[in-house]
All heavy atoms as an XYZ file, in Angstrom:
774
protein
N      -6.373    -29.125     66.842
C      -6.293    -30.318     67.679
C      -6.711    -30.046     69.122
O      -7.210    -30.950     69.756
C      -4.873    -30.937     67.639
C      -4.658    -31.619     66.296
C      -4.680    -31.951     68.728
C      -3.380    -32.389     66.188
N      -6.539    -28.855     69.693
C      -6.827    -28.680     71.122
C      -8.203    -29.183     71.576
O      -8.297    -29.883     72.576
C      -6.678    -27.192     71.335
C      -5.694    -26.775     70.301
C      -5.988    -27.645     69.113
N      -9.273    -28.834     70.861
C     -10.606    -29.311     71.258
C     -10.678    -30.826     71.114
O     -11.257    -31.515     71.947
C     -11.690    -28.623     70.410
C     -13.090    -28.880     70.900
C     -13.334    -28.424     72.340
O     -12.826    -27.365     72.734
O     -14.037    -29.147     73.064
N     -10.065    -31.325     70.055
C     -10.017    -32.766     69.842
C      -9.314    -33.444     71.020
O      -9.759    -34.486     71.498
C      -9.264    -33.078     68.535
C      -9.136    -34.536     68.280
C      -9.993    -35.311     67.573
C      -8.108    -35.414     68.763
N      -9.559    -36.613     67.581
C      -8.403    -36.698     68.309
C      -6.969    -35.222     69.539
C      -7.599    -37.796     68.594
C      -6.167    -36.319     69.831
C      -6.484    -37.585     69.357
N      -8.218    -32.835     71.479
C      -7.461    -33.411     72.589
C      -8.320    -33.481     73.849
O      -8.334    -34.497     74.541
C      -6.196    -32.598     72.863
C      -5.158    -32.723     71.775
S      -3.733    -31.667     72.060
C      -2.767    -32.728     73.142
N      -9.031    -32.415     74.137
C      -9.867    -32.369     75.337
C     -10.892    -33.500     75.317
O     -11.057    -34.217     76.301
C     -10.573    -31.013     75.423
C     -11.475    -30.877     76.619
C     -12.156    -29.523     76.635
C     -13.118    -29.406     77.797
N     -13.806    -28.117     77.798
N     -11.539    -33.665     74.190
C     -12.604    -34.661     74.064
C     -12.076    -36.087     73.986
O     -12.482    -36.947     74.754
C     -13.447    -34.367     72.799
O     -13.891    -33.024     72.859
C     -14.631    -35.295     72.689
N     -11.164    -36.328     73.059
C     -10.728    -37.693     72.775
C      -9.691    -38.248     73.737
O      -9.532    -39.454     73.832
C     -10.205    -37.783     71.336
C     -11.325    -37.585     70.340
O     -12.095    -38.500     70.066
N     -11.442    -36.385     69.830
N      -8.994    -37.370     74.433
C      -8.003    -37.847     75.394
C      -8.540    -37.816     76.819
O      -7.843    -38.206     77.747
C      -6.727    -37.001     75.297
C      -6.014    -37.013     73.947
C      -4.759    -36.153     74.004
C      -5.676    -38.427     73.506
N      -9.780    -37.341     76.977
C     -10.399    -37.257     78.301
C      -9.472    -36.569     79.301
O      -9.161    -37.108     80.363
C     -10.783    -38.652     78.806
O     -11.630    -39.291     77.890
N      -9.032    -35.376     78.941
C      -8.120    -34.634     79.809
C      -8.829    -34.183     81.081
O      -9.972    -33.743     81.037
C      -7.604    -33.384     79.079
C      -6.836    -33.602     77.777
C      -6.482    -32.270     77.152
C      -5.585    -34.437     78.006
N      -8.125    -34.299     82.215
C      -8.680    -33.744     83.449
C      -8.355    -32.246     83.462
O      -7.652    -31.742     82.586
C      -8.156    -34.480     84.686
C      -6.643    -34.371     84.887
O      -6.058    -33.312     84.548
O      -6.045    -35.337     85.396
N      -8.858    -31.529     84.439
C      -8.682    -30.066     84.472
C      -7.206    -29.658     84.525
O      -6.795    -28.705     83.865
C      -9.449    -29.459     85.653
C     -10.951    -29.419     85.449
C     -11.375    -28.669     84.188
O     -10.888    -27.534     83.961
O     -12.171    -29.215     83.413
N      -6.424    -30.367     85.315
C      -5.001    -30.071     85.428
C      -4.299    -30.281     84.083
O      -3.525    -29.444     83.630
C      -4.372    -30.947     86.515
C      -2.915    -30.599     86.765
O      -2.518    -29.441     86.719
N      -2.117    -31.614     87.014
N      -4.587    -31.399     83.442
C      -3.990    -31.683     82.135
C      -4.433    -30.644     81.106
O      -3.621    -30.173     80.314
C      -4.406    -33.068     81.638
C      -3.738    -34.217     82.352
C      -4.264    -35.539     81.866
O      -5.477    -35.734     81.743
N      -3.367    -36.464     81.587
N      -5.706    -30.294     81.142
C      -6.250    -29.342     80.179
C      -5.509    -28.009     80.256
O      -5.101    -27.444     79.240
C      -7.743    -29.147     80.418
C      -8.471    -28.222     79.451
C      -8.356    -28.716     78.019
C      -9.923    -28.093     79.840
N      -5.301    -27.524     81.466
C      -4.587    -26.264     81.664
C      -3.166    -26.347     81.104
O      -2.713    -25.445     80.390
C      -4.530    -25.920     83.167
O      -5.865    -25.831     83.661
C      -3.821    -24.607     83.413
N      -2.474    -27.433     81.409
C      -1.095    -27.599     80.946
C      -1.025    -27.761     79.428
O      -0.159    -27.176     78.770
C      -0.459    -28.805     81.627
C      -0.229    -28.597     83.116
C       0.385    -29.816     83.762
O       1.513    -30.167     83.459
N      -0.363    -30.465     84.644
N      -1.928    -28.545     78.860
C      -1.951    -28.782     77.413
C      -2.260    -27.481     76.665
O      -1.646    -27.184     75.638
C      -2.954    -29.902     77.047
C      -3.246    -29.933     75.559
C      -2.418    -31.251     77.509
N      -3.181    -26.687     77.198
C      -3.500    -25.408     76.559
C      -2.274    -24.501     76.524
O      -2.001    -23.855     75.512
C      -4.661    -24.722     77.283
C      -6.000    -25.357     76.977
C      -7.135    -24.773     77.798
O      -6.941    -24.304     78.921
N      -8.335    -24.815     77.245
N      -1.520    -24.468     77.612
C      -0.311    -23.637     77.666
C       0.722    -24.120     76.643
O       1.330    -23.313     75.934
C       0.280    -23.663     79.072
N       0.889    -25.425     76.553
C       1.830    -26.000     75.583
C       1.371    -25.691     74.161
O       2.166    -25.292     73.316
C       1.965    -27.531     75.798
C       2.637    -27.819     77.145
C       2.742    -28.176     74.651
C       2.536    -29.261     77.604
N       0.086    -25.857     73.915
C      -0.451    -25.623     72.572
C      -0.365    -24.162     72.154
O      -0.348    -23.870     70.960
C      -1.889    -26.125     72.464
C      -1.967    -27.623     72.321
O      -1.028    -28.268     71.881
N      -3.096    -28.190     72.694
N      -0.311    -23.248     73.088
C      -0.158    -21.828     72.759
C       1.301    -21.459     72.502
O       1.593    -20.576     71.703
C      -0.700    -20.958     73.890
C      -2.210    -20.924     74.043
C      -2.600    -20.151     75.299
C      -2.869    -20.321     72.816
N       2.199    -22.129     73.188
C       3.620    -21.789     73.120
C       4.238    -22.053     71.748
O       4.952    -21.210     71.211
C       4.367    -22.608     74.178
C       5.839    -22.335     74.244
C       6.537    -23.188     75.302
O       5.857    -23.818     76.137
O       7.772    -23.216     75.266
N       3.954    -23.195     71.163
C       4.669    -23.595     69.948
C       4.193    -22.939     68.662
O       5.037    -22.613     67.810
C       4.766    -25.122     69.865
C       5.736    -25.585     70.916
C       5.308    -25.944     72.188
C       7.104    -25.544     70.680
C       6.208    -26.288     73.182
C       8.018    -25.880     71.669
C       7.561    -26.258     72.910
O       8.465    -26.578     73.885
N       2.925    -22.701     68.468
C       2.549    -21.944     67.259
C       3.200    -20.561     67.250
O       3.596    -20.058     66.205
C       1.028    -21.838     67.360
C       0.632    -23.019     68.154
C       1.759    -23.216     69.152
N       3.342    -19.976     68.431
C       3.983    -18.669     68.558
C       5.455    -18.764     68.129
O       5.953    -17.926     67.379
C       3.887    -18.211     70.012
C       3.905    -16.736     70.204
C       3.548    -16.373     71.650
O       3.393    -17.227     72.515
N       3.433    -15.095     71.904
N       6.139    -19.809     68.586
C       7.542    -20.004     68.211
C       7.664    -20.223     66.705
O       8.567    -19.683     66.061
C       8.135    -21.205     68.956
C       8.399    -20.939     70.409
C       9.069    -22.114     71.064
C       9.389    -21.769     72.511
N      10.291    -22.719     73.125
N       6.757    -21.015     66.144
C       6.794    -21.275     64.710
C       6.497    -20.017     63.905
O       7.085    -19.792     62.851
C       5.835    -22.405     64.337
C       6.329    -23.758     64.804
O       7.510    -23.935     65.072
N       5.428    -24.708     64.913
N       5.595    -19.198     64.410
C       5.265    -17.941     63.738
C       6.487    -17.021     63.701
O       6.753    -16.380     62.694
C       4.098    -17.254     64.455
C       3.560    -16.044     63.725
C       2.890    -16.409     62.420
O       2.239    -17.435     62.309
N       3.049    -15.584     61.415
N       7.229    -16.994     64.794
C       8.437    -16.172     64.860
C       9.468    -16.622     63.823
O      10.181    -15.813     63.252
C       9.037    -16.232     66.267
C       8.208    -15.506     67.300
C       8.629    -15.802     68.732
O       9.652    -16.488     68.943
O       7.906    -15.353     69.643
N       9.526    -17.922     63.564
C      10.464    -18.446     62.574
C      10.150    -17.944     61.170
O      11.049    -17.768     60.351
C      10.419    -19.980     62.554
C      11.169    -20.704     63.655
C      10.859    -22.185     63.616
C      12.660    -20.463     63.530
N       8.877    -17.732     60.885
C       8.464    -17.290     59.551
C       9.124    -15.971     59.159
O       9.454    -15.769     58.012
C       6.939    -17.146     59.470
C       6.183    -18.441     59.593
C       6.427    -19.404     58.439
O       6.938    -19.051     57.396
N       6.059    -20.649     58.659
N       9.316    -15.105     60.121
C       9.873    -13.790     59.835
C      11.392    -13.739     59.811
O      11.969    -12.669     59.677
N      12.047    -14.881     59.938
C      13.509    -14.889     59.974
C      14.096    -15.027     58.575
O      13.385    -15.293     57.610
C      14.033    -16.062     60.841
O      13.688    -17.295     60.197
C      13.461    -16.021     62.235
N      15.400    -14.879     58.496
C      16.093    -15.016     57.215
C      16.692    -16.409     57.047
O      17.539    -16.631     56.180
C      17.221    -13.964     57.092
O      18.102    -14.133     58.201
C      16.660    -12.559     57.082
N      16.254    -17.351     57.872
C      16.746    -18.725     57.752
C      16.338    -19.312     56.405
O      15.316    -18.923     55.839
C      16.157    -19.601     58.869
C      16.529    -19.254     60.306
C      15.748    -20.128     61.279
C      18.016    -19.427     60.527
N      17.125    -20.260     55.939
C      16.769    -20.949     54.699
C      15.555    -21.839     54.956
O      15.223    -22.138     56.116
C      17.921    -21.843     54.195
O      18.128    -22.901     55.136
C      19.199    -21.051     53.995
N      14.931    -22.272     53.902
C      13.764    -23.158     54.019
C      14.126    -24.419     54.812
O      13.384    -24.854     55.679
C      13.258    -23.515     52.627
C      12.055    -24.407     52.612
C      11.617    -24.675     51.169
N      10.639    -25.725     51.098
C       9.332    -25.521     51.063
N       8.855    -24.297     51.076
N       8.493    -26.538     51.003
N      15.301    -24.979     54.513
C      15.750    -26.185     55.210
C      15.942    -25.919     56.707
O      15.534    -26.720     57.548
C      17.043    -26.704     54.585
C      17.524    -27.994     55.184
C      18.794    -28.480     54.523
C      19.247    -29.776     55.188
N      20.523    -30.248     54.686
N      16.565    -24.783     57.035
C      16.783    -24.434     58.445
C      15.453    -24.245     59.172
O      15.302    -24.656     60.322
C      17.623    -23.162     58.551
C      19.073    -23.341     58.138
C      19.813    -22.024     58.031
O      19.259    -21.025     57.582
N      21.079    -22.015     58.439
N      14.492    -23.620     58.498
C      13.176    -23.431     59.108
C      12.497    -24.777     59.357
O      11.922    -24.999     60.419
C      12.282    -22.553     58.222
C      12.648    -21.083     58.260
C      11.734    -20.276     57.379
C      12.178    -18.823     57.315
N      11.338    -18.015     56.430
N      12.587    -25.675     58.376
C      11.972    -26.997     58.541
C      12.596    -27.741     59.717
O      11.900    -28.384     60.495
C      12.102    -27.824     57.255
C      11.225    -27.334     56.116
S       9.475    -27.169     56.538
C       9.032    -28.865     56.812
N      13.922    -27.634     59.850
C      14.607    -28.277     60.978
C      14.146    -27.666     62.305
O      13.938    -28.378     63.285
C      16.120    -28.151     60.821
C      16.676    -29.034     59.714
C      18.133    -28.759     59.389
O      18.750    -27.872     60.017
O      18.651    -29.440     58.483
N      13.980    -26.352     62.322
C      13.517    -25.677     63.536
C      12.080    -26.066     63.865
O      11.738    -26.287     65.030
C      13.640    -24.168     63.380
N      11.229    -26.171     62.830
C       9.843    -26.609     63.047
C       9.817    -28.013     63.642
O       9.063    -28.292     64.574
C       9.040    -26.606     61.743
C       8.713    -25.231     61.201
C       8.748    -24.983     59.843
C       8.355    -24.192     62.045
C       8.435    -23.729     59.333
C       8.042    -22.926     61.550
C       8.086    -22.701     60.191
N      10.654    -28.892     63.105
C      10.712    -30.270     63.614
C      11.211    -30.297     65.058
O      10.711    -31.064     65.877
C      11.597    -31.135     62.722
C      10.930    -31.508     61.416
C      11.817    -32.402     60.576
C      11.135    -32.711     59.253
N      11.959    -33.590     58.415
N      12.194    -29.462     65.362
C      12.716    -29.385     66.731
C      11.630    -28.878     67.680
O      11.477    -29.397     68.798
C      13.945    -28.475     66.787
N      10.858    -27.876     67.237
C       9.760    -27.361     68.053
C       8.706    -28.441     68.282
O       8.172    -28.571     69.380
C       9.114    -26.141     67.390
C       9.943    -24.885     67.552
O      10.861    -24.834     68.356
N       9.627    -23.873     66.772
N       8.412    -29.206     67.237
C       7.427    -30.275     67.361
C       7.906    -31.332     68.362
O       7.139    -31.807     69.199
C       7.174    -30.916     65.998
C       6.114    -31.991     66.041
C       5.829    -32.614     64.684
O       6.454    -32.235     63.677
O       4.960    -33.502     64.639
N       9.178    -31.682     68.288
C       9.742    -32.668     69.213
C       9.704    -32.149     70.652
O       9.369    -32.891     71.587
C      11.169    -33.016     68.808
N      10.018    -30.873     70.830
C       9.992    -30.275     72.175
C       8.563    -30.244     72.708
O       8.321    -30.539     73.886
C      10.578    -28.870     72.129
N       7.615    -29.911     71.838
C       6.198    -29.881     72.230
C       5.745    -31.277     72.656
O       5.105    -31.453     73.689
C       5.359    -29.378     71.056
C       3.877    -29.368     71.327
C       3.157    -28.770     70.105
N       1.744    -28.794     70.306
C       0.938    -29.721     69.802
N       1.413    -30.682     69.048
N      -0.350    -29.679     70.037
N       6.100    -32.279     71.857
C       5.718    -33.644     72.190
C       6.352    -34.113     73.493
O       5.732    -34.827     74.276
C       6.079    -34.597     71.049
C       5.140    -34.454     69.859
O       4.127    -33.730     69.964
O       5.418    -35.077     68.812
N       7.584    -33.687     73.741
C       8.256    -34.048     74.996
C       7.506    -33.455     76.186
O       7.325    -34.120     77.211
C       9.703    -33.571     74.975
N       7.053    -32.205     76.038
C       6.284    -31.572     77.123
C       4.940    -32.278     77.302
O       4.497    -32.506     78.428
C       6.072    -30.090     76.845
C       7.301    -29.253     77.103
C       6.994    -27.781     77.028
C       8.208    -26.956     77.405
N       7.916    -25.537     77.453
N       4.285    -32.594     76.190
C       3.004    -33.297     76.279
C       3.187    -34.664     76.934
O       2.339    -35.107     77.704
C       2.379    -33.471     74.892
C       1.779    -32.220     74.271
C       1.366    -32.486     72.826
C       0.600    -31.709     75.076
N       4.296    -35.303     76.653
C       4.584    -36.619     77.213
C       4.680    -36.571     78.738
O       4.391    -37.551     79.413
C       5.878    -37.169     76.602
C       6.008    -38.658     76.783
O       5.032    -39.384     76.791
N       7.237    -39.110     76.924
N       5.066    -35.410     79.273
C       5.154    -35.241     80.730
C       3.776    -35.026     81.348
O       3.588    -35.243     82.543
C       6.062    -34.063     81.070
C       7.506    -34.291     80.691
C       8.354    -33.047     80.899
O       7.858    -31.969     81.193
N       9.666    -33.197     80.749
N       2.811    -34.585     80.524
C       1.474    -34.249     81.024
C       0.480    -35.401     80.801
O      -0.331    -35.698     81.671
C       0.949    -32.970     80.326
C      -0.489    -32.680     80.706
C       1.841    -31.787     80.645
N       0.579    -36.031     79.647
C      -0.381    -37.071     79.283
C       0.035    -38.434     79.828
O       1.224    -38.691     80.038
C      -0.498    -37.160     77.753
C      -0.921    -35.884     77.019
C      -0.917    -36.119     75.512
C      -2.281    -35.408     77.485
N      -0.949    -39.294     80.008
C      -0.662    -40.674     80.393
C      -0.131    -41.402     79.153
O      -0.323    -40.932     78.023
C      -1.940    -41.392     80.875
O      -2.836    -41.525     79.763
C      -2.609    -40.657     82.020
N       0.512    -42.565     79.347
C       0.989    -43.319     78.167
C      -0.140    -43.643     77.178
O       0.066    -43.550     75.967
C       1.579    -44.589     78.780
C       2.022    -44.167     80.147
C       0.980    -43.159     80.592
N      -1.304    -43.962     77.680
C      -2.433    -44.276     76.795
C      -2.884    -43.028     76.023
O      -3.166    -43.086     74.827
C      -3.596    -44.861     77.599
C      -4.766    -45.318     76.753
C      -4.434    -46.404     75.736
O      -3.536    -47.233     75.989
O      -5.082    -46.428     74.662
N      -2.960    -41.900     76.707
C      -3.336    -40.644     76.042
C      -2.304    -40.277     74.974
O      -2.660    -39.834     73.885
C      -3.453    -39.508     77.065
C      -4.665    -39.612     77.960
C      -4.612    -38.598     79.093
O      -3.554    -38.345     79.676
N      -5.762    -38.014     79.424
N      -1.030    -40.487     75.294
C       0.035    -40.163     74.340
C      -0.070    -41.053     73.108
O       0.157    -40.593     71.988
C       1.394    -40.314     75.030
C       2.503    -39.563     74.370
S       2.241    -37.775     74.383
C       3.436    -37.292     73.163
N      -0.425    -42.296     73.315
C      -0.584    -43.237     72.199
C      -1.701    -42.764     71.258
O      -1.539    -42.761     70.038
C      -0.909    -44.630     72.764
C      -0.954    -45.729     71.759
C      -1.189    -47.059     72.476
C      -1.478    -48.170     71.500
N      -1.790    -49.428     72.184
N      -2.809    -42.339     71.821
C      -3.935    -41.828     71.031
C      -3.530    -40.552     70.306
O      -3.808    -40.373     69.118
C      -5.169    -41.582     71.929
C      -5.680    -42.907     72.491
C      -6.279    -40.864     71.158
C      -6.678    -42.760     73.629
N      -2.842    -39.674     71.001
C      -2.373    -38.413     70.415
C      -1.429    -38.683     69.240
O      -1.566    -38.098     68.172
C      -1.679    -37.567     71.484
C      -0.891    -36.415     70.921
C      -1.528    -35.279     70.435
C       0.494    -36.463     70.858
C      -0.805    -34.210     69.901
C       1.229    -35.412     70.329
C       0.568    -34.295     69.849
O       1.293    -33.263     69.317
N      -0.462    -39.576     69.441
C       0.498    -39.905     68.379
C      -0.199    -40.476     67.156
O       0.150    -40.156     66.020
C       1.557    -40.890     68.885
C       2.597    -40.232     69.780
O       2.779    -39.001     69.687
O       3.217    -40.960     70.576
N      -1.200    -41.290     67.397
C      -1.961    -41.881     66.301
C      -2.679    -40.803     65.492
O      -2.650    -40.799     64.258
C      -2.956    -42.898     66.862
O      -3.771    -43.399     65.841
N      -3.322    -39.867     66.183
C      -4.035    -38.779     65.514
C      -3.055    -37.876     64.768
O      -3.331    -37.437     63.649
C      -4.834    -37.966     66.545
C      -5.621    -36.823     65.952
C      -6.710    -37.311     65.022
C      -7.607    -36.174     64.567
N      -8.670    -36.629     63.677
N      -1.917    -37.614     65.373
C      -0.910    -36.763     64.745
C      -0.415    -37.402     63.439
O      -0.288    -36.724     62.419
C       0.255    -36.540     65.712
C       1.172    -35.417     65.306
C       2.153    -35.095     66.393
C       3.336    -36.016     66.259
N       4.485    -35.640     67.050
N      -0.185    -38.710     63.466
C       0.247    -39.420     62.256
C      -0.818    -39.349     61.176
O      -0.509    -39.145     59.998
C       0.538    -40.890     62.577
O       1.642    -40.988     63.430
N      -2.063    -39.483     61.585
C      -3.186    -39.408     60.646
C      -3.245    -38.021     59.994
O      -3.418    -37.893     58.779
C      -4.484    -39.698     61.402
C      -5.730    -39.696     60.559
C      -6.970    -39.867     61.424
O      -6.948    -40.717     62.349
O      -7.959    -39.154     61.184
N      -3.088    -36.976     60.797
C      -3.123    -35.608     60.271
C      -1.951    -35.334     59.322
O      -2.120    -34.670     58.300
C      -3.112    -34.592     61.414
C      -4.390    -34.513     62.237
C      -4.202    -33.596     63.438
C      -5.557    -34.046     61.391
N      -0.764    -35.862     59.654
C       0.397    -35.687     58.776
C       0.151    -36.367     57.432
O       0.490    -35.827     56.392
C       1.660    -36.265     59.432
C       2.311    -35.348     60.415
C       3.620    -35.911     60.895
C       4.306    -34.949     61.821
N       5.599    -35.436     62.270
N      -0.432    -37.547     57.494
C      -0.734    -38.291     56.272
C      -1.718    -37.506     55.405
O      -1.543    -37.393     54.192
C      -1.309    -39.655     56.644
C      -1.506    -40.595     55.493
C      -1.995    -41.943     55.986
C      -2.290    -42.868     54.837
N      -2.829    -44.157     55.288
N      -2.746    -36.951     56.028
C      -3.731    -36.143     55.301
C      -3.074    -34.914     54.683
O      -3.373    -34.552     53.543
C      -4.858    -35.705     56.228
C      -5.793    -36.807     56.630
C      -6.817    -36.356     57.672
O      -6.844    -35.197     58.081
N      -7.649    -37.287     58.109
N      -2.172    -34.268     55.412
C      -1.501    -33.075     54.909
C      -0.619    -33.415     53.711
O      -0.608    -32.699     52.713
C      -0.666    -32.430     56.017
C      -0.038    -31.134     55.590
S      -1.236    -29.903     55.113
C      -1.339    -28.983     56.599
N       0.111    -34.528     53.807
C       0.956    -34.950     52.688
C       0.103    -35.228     51.458
O       0.478    -34.882     50.341
C       1.764    -36.201     53.063
C       2.981    -35.909     53.894
C       3.803    -37.150     54.130
C       5.008    -36.840     54.984
N       5.840    -38.011     55.237
N      -1.026    -35.862     51.672
C      -1.935    -36.174     50.570
C      -2.459    -34.884     49.929
O      -2.526    -34.768     48.707
C      -3.097    -37.030     51.086
C      -3.860    -37.737     50.009
C      -3.034    -38.733     49.204
O      -2.138    -39.390     49.775
O      -3.273    -38.843     47.988
N      -2.812    -33.921     50.755
C      -3.286    -32.622     50.255
C      -2.214    -31.943     49.407
O      -2.492    -31.417     48.340
C      -3.626    -31.692     51.434
C      -5.069    -31.514     51.705
C      -5.239    -30.460     52.788
C      -6.676    -30.236     53.110
N      -6.863    -29.298     54.202
N      -0.986    -31.950     49.926
C       0.115    -31.310     49.208
C       0.388    -32.030     47.885
O       0.649    -31.392     46.868
C       1.368    -31.273     50.085
C       1.244    -30.316     51.256
S       2.656    -30.352     52.360
C       3.866    -29.508     51.363
N       0.314    -33.339     47.911
C       0.531    -34.138     46.710
C      -0.533    -33.808     45.659
O      -0.225    -33.598     44.490
C       0.476    -35.626     47.082
C       0.877    -36.569     45.989
C       0.972    -37.972     46.584
C       0.357    -38.974     45.652
N       0.364    -40.324     46.215
N      -1.773    -33.726     46.092
C      -2.878    -33.392     45.182
C      -2.758    -31.973     44.657
O      -3.063    -31.700     43.506
C      -4.224    -33.603     45.864
C      -4.547    -35.062     46.086
O      -4.010    -35.936     45.412
N      -5.382    -35.353     47.065
N      -2.321    -31.065     45.514
C      -2.161    -29.675     45.109
C      -1.086    -29.540     44.032
O      -1.234    -28.784     43.081
C      -1.832    -28.799     46.308
N      -0.007    -30.312     44.191
C       1.067    -30.284     43.193
C       0.564    -30.815     41.853
O       0.902    -30.289     40.810
C       2.272    -31.089     43.673
C       3.114    -30.372     44.691
C       4.314    -31.187     45.079
C       5.125    -30.467     46.142
N       6.258    -31.266     46.584
N      -0.233    -31.872     41.910
C      -0.788    -32.449     40.683
C      -1.651    -31.440     39.944
O      -1.634    -31.358     38.731
C      -1.655    -33.674     40.997
C      -0.877    -34.924     41.272
C      -1.837    -36.080     41.495
C      -1.119    -37.332     41.935
N      -2.064    -38.408     42.236
N      -2.431    -30.678     40.695
C      -3.349    -29.716     40.114
C      -2.678    -28.375     39.817
O      -3.291    -27.491     39.231
C      -4.536    -29.506     41.053
C      -5.361    -30.763     41.254
C      -6.352    -30.640     42.400
O      -6.558    -29.516     42.894
O      -6.911    -31.670     42.781
N      -1.451    -28.212     40.271
C      -0.734    -26.971     40.041
C      -1.155    -25.837     40.954
O      -0.782    -24.699     40.760
N      -1.949    -26.155     41.971
C      -2.429    -25.137     42.908
C      -1.432    -25.036     44.072
O      -0.714    -25.996     44.361
C      -3.794    -25.535     43.442
N      -1.385    -23.896     44.729
C      -0.494    -23.789     45.893
C      -0.980    -24.697     47.026
O      -2.181    -24.881     47.216
C      -0.607    -22.317     46.306
C      -1.795    -21.782     45.616
C      -2.085    -22.682     44.440
N      -0.041    -25.291     47.741
C      -0.382    -26.180     48.847
C      -1.085    -25.431     49.957
O      -0.789    -24.277     50.214
C       0.896    -26.845     49.392
N      -2.017    -26.112     50.599
C      -2.726    -25.509     51.718
C      -3.848    -24.582     51.297
O      -4.489    -23.956     52.119
N      -4.132    -24.490     50.026
C      -5.154    -23.556     49.600
C      -6.223    -24.130     48.842
O      -7.109    -24.757     48.859
């Protein structure tokens, strides 16, 4: 999404710098969760909390219009991911592959 954000949200230089920092922070946090002994449910809750925190930070950087566009794209990507997972289950293949 980062390149998409730069182009489609028309980020200025200040926003771009801040968004890049935010976008680097959360994948790192999510990666750290992978190596923990938390249950699958606990990890999912932590991922959702990280996503909410990331969106809160983005909300401080982006204009309301930019946030609206971002939220729309995020919903679209979630829908595509769910569809992929649904299709993968039907075919018996592992999700994401």
